The first five atom37 places (N, CA, C, CB, O) and aatype in JSON, in Angstrom:
{
  "aatype": [12, 19, 10, 2, 0, 3, 15, 16, 9, 0, 6, 10, 10, 1, 6, 11, 14, 6, 15, 0, 5, 9, 10, 13, 1, 13, 7, 12, 7, 4, 10, 7, 4, 0, 9, 0, 2, 2, 6, 16, 19, 1, 6, 0, 0, 5, 0, 8, 7, 9, 14, 10, 6, 6, 12, 10, 15, 0, 10, 3, 9, 14, 6, 0],
  "atom_mask": [
    [1, 1, 1, 1, 1],
    [1, 1, 1, 1, 1],
    [1, 1, 1, 1, 1],
    [1, 1, 1, 1, 1],
    [1, 1, 1, 1, 1],
    [1, 1, 1, 1, 1],
    [1, 1, 1, 1, 1],
    [1, 1, 1, 1, 1],
    [1, 1, 1, 1, 1],
    [1, 1, 1, 1, 1],
    [1, 1, 1, 1, 1],
    [1, 1, 1, 1, 1],
    [1, 1, 1, 1, 1],
    [1, 1, 1, 1, 1],
    [1, 1, 1, 1, 1],
    [1, 1, 1, 1, 1],
    [1, 1, 1, 1, 1],
    [1, 1, 1, 1, 1],
    [1, 1, 1, 1, 1],
    [1, 1, 1, 1, 1],
    [1, 1, 1, 1, 1],
    [1, 1, 1, 1, 1],
    [1, 1, 1, 1, 1],
    [1, 1, 1, 1, 1],
    [1, 1, 1, 1, 1],
    [1, 1, 1, 1, 1],
    [1, 1, 1, 0, 1],
    [1, 1, 1, 1, 1],
    [1, 1, 1, 0, 1],
    [1, 1, 1, 1, 1],
    [1, 1, 1, 1, 1],
    [1, 1, 1, 0, 1],
    [1, 1, 1, 1, 1],
    [1, 1, 1, 1, 1],
    [1, 1, 1, 1, 1],
    [1, 1, 1, 1, 1],
    [1, 1, 1, 1, 1],
    [1, 1, 1, 1, 1],
    [1, 1, 1, 1, 1],
    [1, 1, 1, 1, 1],
    [1, 1, 1, 1, 1],
    [1, 1, 1, 1, 1],
    [1, 1, 1, 1, 1],
    [1, 1, 1, 1, 1],
    [1, 1, 1, 1, 1],
    [1, 1, 1, 1, 1],
    [1, 1, 1, 1, 1],
    [1, 1, 1, 1, 1],
    [1, 1, 1, 0, 1],
    [1, 1, 1, 1, 1],
    [1, 1, 1, 1, 1],
    [1, 1, 1, 1, 1],
    [1, 1, 1, 1, 1],
    [1, 1, 1, 1, 1],
    [1, 1, 1, 1, 1],
    [1, 1, 1, 1, 1],
    [1, 1, 1, 1, 1],
    [1, 1, 1, 1, 1],
    [1, 1, 1, 1, 1],
    [1, 1, 1, 1, 1],
    [1, 1, 1, 1, 1],
    [1, 1, 1, 1, 1],
    [1, 1, 1, 1, 1],
    [1, 1, 1, 1, 1]
  ],
  "atom_positions": [
    [[4.83, 28.41, -16.68], [3.83, 27.59, -16.03], [2.54, 27.64, -16.84], [3.6, 28.04, -14.58], [2.12, 28.71, -17.28]],
    [[1.94, 26.5, -17.01], [0.62, 26.45, -17.69], [-0.47, 26.55, -16.63], [0.46, 25.13, -18.55], [-0.54, 25.75, -15.71]],
    [[-1.3, 27.54, -16.79], [-2.4, 27.72, -15.85], [-3.63, 26.99, -16.27], [-2.71, 29.15, -15.69], [-3.91, 26.9, -17.46]],
    [[-4.37, 26.46, -15.33], [-5.66, 25.82, -15.61], [-6.56, 25.94, -14.36], [-5.45, 24.3, -16.01], [-6.22, 26.63, -13.4]],
    [[-7.68, 25.27, -14.4], [-8.64, 25.37, -13.28], [-8.08, 24.83, -11.97], [-9.93, 24.62, -13.62], [-8.57, 25.17, -10.9]],
    [[-7.04, 23.99, -12.05], [-6.47, 23.42, -10.85], [-5.25, 24.18, -10.37], [-6.12, 21.98, -11.08], [-4.58, 23.74, -9.44]],
    [[-4.96, 25.3, -10.99], [-3.89, 26.2, -10.47], [-4.44, 26.95, -9.27], [-3.39, 27.23, -11.58], [-5.65, 27.17, -9.17]],
    [[-3.57, 27.31, -8.4], [-4.05, 28.06, -7.21], [-4.25, 29.53, -7.63], [-3.01, 27.95, -6.0], [-3.7, 30.01, -8.63]],
    [[-5.07, 30.23, -6.83], [-5.25, 31.65, -7.05], [-3.91, 32.38, -6.99], [-6.23, 32.23, -6.03], [-3.66, 33.27, -7.8]],
    [[-3.06, 32.02, -6.06], [-1.76, 32.63, -5.92], [-0.9, 32.41, -7.19], [-1.05, 32.05, -4.68], [-0.22, 33.33, -7.64]],
    [[-0.94, 31.2, -7.75], [-0.22, 30.95, -9.01], [-0.76, 31.77, -10.14], [-0.28, 29.51, -9.38], [0.01, 32.33, -10.92]],
    [[-2.09, 31.86, -10.24], [-2.7, 32.66, -11.26], [-2.27, 34.11, -11.19], [-4.17, 32.57, -11.15], [-1.93, 34.72, -12.21]],
    [[-2.29, 34.66, -9.97], [-1.93, 36.07, -9.78], [-0.44, 36.31, -10.06], [-2.27, 36.52, -8.35], [-0.07, 37.37, -10.55]],
    [[0.4, 35.36, -9.76], [1.85, 35.51, -10.04], [2.09, 35.53, -11.57], [2.68, 34.33, -9.37], [2.87, 36.34, -12.08]],
    [[1.4, 34.64, -12.29], [1.61, 34.49, -13.74], [0.86, 35.56, -14.51], [1.17, 33.1, -14.21], [1.35, 36.05, -15.53]],
    [[-0.32, 35.93, -14.03], [-1.18, 36.88, -14.75], [-1.74, 37.9, -13.75], [-2.32, 36.14, -15.5], [-2.91, 37.81, -13.37]],
    [[-0.92, 38.85, -13.33], [-1.39, 39.81, -12.3], [-2.67, 40.57, -12.7], [-0.29, 40.82, -12.0], [-3.45, 41.0, -11.85]],
    [[-2.86, 40.72, -14.0], [-4.07, 41.41, -14.48], [-5.34, 40.63, -14.18], [-3.97, 41.66, -15.98], [-6.43, 41.17, -14.3]],
    [[-5.21, 39.35, -13.77], [-6.37, 38.54, -13.42], [-7.08, 39.03, -12.18], [-5.95, 37.12, -13.23], [-8.24, 38.69, -11.95]],
    [[-6.4, 39.82, -11.36], [-6.97, 40.36, -10.12], [-8.25, 41.08, -10.44], [-5.99, 41.3, -9.41], [-9.28, 40.87, -9.79]],
    [[-8.19, 41.97, -11.45], [-9.37, 42.78, -11.82], [-10.56, 41.89, -12.22], [-9.02, 43.73, -12.99], [-11.71, 42.18, -11.88]],
    [[-10.25, 40.8, -12.94], [-11.31, 39.89, -13.36], [-11.91, 39.18, -12.14], [-10.76, 38.85, -14.39], [-13.13, 39.04, -12.04]],
    [[-11.08, 38.75, -11.24], [-11.57, 38.08, -10.04], [-12.38, 39.03, -9.16], [-10.4, 37.5, -9.24], [-13.37, 38.62, -8.54]],
    [[-11.97, 40.3, -9.09], [-12.77, 41.31, -8.35], [-14.15, 41.45, -8.99], [-12.03, 42.71, -8.34], [-15.15, 41.57, -8.28]],
    [[-14.21, 41.43, -10.3], [-15.51, 41.57, -11.0], [-16.44, 40.41, -10.62], [-15.3, 41.61, -12.54], [-17.66, 40.58, -10.62]],
    [[-15.89, 39.24, -10.32], [-16.69, 38.11, -9.91], [-16.96, 38.09, -8.44], [-16.03, 36.85, -10.31], [-17.52, 37.12, -7.92]],
    [[-16.57, 39.18, -7.72], [-16.88, 39.3, -6.29], [-15.85, 38.64, -5.38], [0.0, 0.0, 0.0], [-16.13, 38.4, -4.21]],
    [[-14.71, 38.35, -5.9], [-13.66, 37.7, -5.1], [-12.73, 38.81, -4.62], [-12.87, 36.6, -5.93], [-11.8, 39.18, -5.34]],
    [[-12.97, 39.34, -3.43], [-12.23, 40.47, -2.95], [-11.02, 40.16, -2.06], [0.0, 0.0, 0.0], [-10.22, 41.05, -1.77]],
    [[-10.9, 38.9, -1.63], [-9.86, 38.54, -0.67], [-8.75, 37.78, -1.37], [-10.45, 37.71, 0.48], [-8.45, 36.64, -1.02]],
    [[-8.12, 38.43, -2.36], [-7.12, 37.7, -3.16], [-5.8, 37.55, -2.41], [-6.87, 38.41, -4.48], [-5.0, 36.69, -2.77]],
    [[-5.57, 38.33, -1.41], [-4.29, 38.25, -0.68], [-4.4, 37.42, 0.58], [0.0, 0.0, 0.0], [-3.43, 37.32, 1.33]],
    [[-5.55, 36.82, 0.84], [-5.73, 36.06, 2.06], [-5.0, 34.73, 2.0], [-7.21, 35.83, 2.32], [-4.6, 34.27, 0.92]],
    [[-4.82, 34.13, 3.12], [-4.04, 32.87, 3.23], [-4.68, 31.76, 2.38], [-3.93, 32.41, 4.71], [-3.97, 30.91, 1.85]],
    [[-5.94, 31.76, 2.25], [-6.61, 30.69, 1.5], [-6.18, 30.71, 0.04], [-8.14, 30.84, 1.59], [-6.09, 29.65, -0.6]],
    [[-5.9, 31.91, -0.5], [-5.51, 32.02, -1.92], [-4.24, 31.26, -2.23], [-5.33, 33.48, -2.31], [-4.01, 30.91, -3.39]],
    [[-3.4, 31.0, -1.24], [-2.18, 30.26, -1.51], [-2.46, 28.83, -1.84], [-1.26, 30.32, -0.36], [-1.67, 28.22, -2.57]],
    [[-3.53, 28.27, -1.35], [-3.82, 26.83, -1.58], [-5.12, 26.56, -2.34], [-3.89, 26.11, -0.25], [-5.33, 25.45, -2.83]],
    [[-6.01, 27.56, -2.44], [-7.29, 27.38, -3.1], [-7.08, 27.43, -4.63], [-8.32, 28.46, -2.63], [-6.42, 28.34, -5.14]],
    [[-7.64, 26.46, -5.33], [-7.55, 26.46, -6.79], [-8.62, 27.36, -7.38], [-7.67, 25.03, -7.34], [-9.57, 27.75, -6.7]],
    [[-8.44, 27.66, -8.64], [-9.44, 28.46, -9.36], [-10.76, 27.7, -9.31], [-9.0, 28.73, -10.86], [-11.81, 28.31, -9.08]],
    [[-10.73, 26.43, -9.51], [-11.96, 25.57, -9.51], [-12.64, 25.68, -8.14], [-11.6, 24.04, -9.84], [-13.86, 25.88, -8.07]],
    [[-11.86, 25.54, -7.07], [-12.44, 25.6, -5.7], [-13.01, 26.97, -5.41], [-11.39, 25.25, -4.64], [-14.06, 27.09, -4.79]],
    [[-12.29, 28.03, -5.86], [-12.75, 29.38, -5.62], [-14.06, 29.64, -6.32], [-11.71, 30.38, -6.06], [-14.96, 30.26, -5.74]],
    [[-14.2, 29.17, -7.56], [-15.44, 29.36, -8.3], [-16.56, 28.67, -7.53], [-15.32, 28.81, -9.75], [-17.63, 29.26, -7.34]],
    [[-16.33, 27.47, -7.11], [-17.35, 26.7, -6.35], [-17.76, 27.41, -5.07], [-16.83, 25.3, -6.0], [-18.94, 27.55, -4.77]],
    [[-16.73, 27.87, -4.32], [-16.99, 28.49, -3.02], [-17.76, 29.81, -3.16], [-15.67, 28.74, -2.29], [-18.51, 30.2, -2.25]],
    [[-17.58, 30.5, -4.31], [-18.22, 31.8, -4.52], [-19.47, 31.67, -5.39], [-17.22, 32.77, -5.17], [-20.12, 32.67, -5.72]],
    [[-19.81, 30.45, -5.76], [-21.04, 30.26, -6.58], [-20.94, 30.8, -7.97], [0.0, 0.0, 0.0], [-21.93, 31.24, -8.56]],
    [[-19.72, 30.76, -8.53], [-19.48, 31.28, -9.88], [-19.37, 30.1, -10.85], [-18.19, 32.15, -9.92], [-18.66, 29.13, -10.57]],
    [[-20.06, 30.19, -11.97], [-19.91, 29.13, -12.95], [-18.47, 29.02, -13.4], [-20.81, 29.36, -14.14], [-17.91, 30.0, -13.89]],
    [[-17.87, 27.87, -13.26], [-16.45, 27.66, -13.57], [-16.11, 28.05, -14.99], [-16.07, 26.23, -13.34], [-15.14, 28.76, -15.23]],
    [[-16.91, 27.59, -15.93], [-16.63, 27.88, -17.35], [-16.61, 29.36, -17.6], [-17.66, 27.22, -18.27], [-15.77, 29.85, -18.36]],
    [[-17.52, 30.1, -16.98], [-17.59, 31.53, -17.18], [-16.34, 32.23, -16.64], [-18.84, 32.09, -16.52], [-15.79, 33.14, -17.26]],
    [[-15.92, 31.78, -15.47], [-14.68, 32.41, -14.86], [-13.46, 32.03, -15.69], [-14.48, 31.95, -13.35], [-12.62, 32.89, -15.94]],
    [[-13.34, 30.8, -16.12], [-12.17, 30.39, -16.92], [-12.13, 31.16, -18.22], [-12.19, 28.88, -17.21], [-11.06, 31.58, -18.65]],
    [[-13.26, 31.35, -18.84], [-13.31, 32.11, -20.09], [-12.87, 33.53, -19.86], [-14.72, 32.08, -20.69], [-12.12, 34.07, -20.67]],
    [[-13.31, 34.16, -18.8], [-12.9, 35.55, -18.51], [-11.42, 35.63, -18.2], [-13.7, 36.11, -17.32], [-10.77, 36.63, -18.54]],
    [[-10.87, 34.61, -17.58], [-9.48, 34.58, -17.25], [-8.59, 34.1, -18.4], [-9.28, 33.7, -16.07], [-7.37, 34.24, -18.37]],
    [[-9.25, 33.55, -19.41], [-8.56, 33.03, -20.6], [-7.59, 31.9, -20.23], [-7.8, 34.17, -21.33], [-6.43, 31.88, -20.65]],
    [[-8.09, 30.96, -19.41], [-7.3, 29.77, -19.06], [-8.17, 28.53, -19.29], [-6.8, 29.84, -17.57], [-9.39, 28.6, -19.14]],
    [[-7.55, 27.38, -19.65], [-8.31, 26.18, -19.89], [-8.73, 25.47, -18.6], [-7.53, 25.25, -20.73], [-8.17, 25.71, -17.53]],
    [[-9.68, 24.62, -18.73], [-10.14, 23.85, -17.53], [-9.11, 22.87, -17.08], [-11.44, 23.11, -17.83], [-8.89, 22.72, -15.88]],
    [[-8.46, 22.21, -17.99], [-7.44, 21.2, -17.59], [-6.2, 21.37, -18.45], [-7.99, 19.73, -17.71], [-5.23, 20.63, -18.28]]
  ]
}
């Protein structure tokens, strides 16, 4: 699977479990909640006030 900003948090964690530590660093502590199943990386960044480009760079995934 190719990950990008429109992948869900759940997809990201399945493909790259090490991403959890990066998301925690950005203050995203509820990675196992129901929202993570449908929330995209892009939506999560917006909801948490995190610059998307900064988060994508840390996660090493492209925007699209």
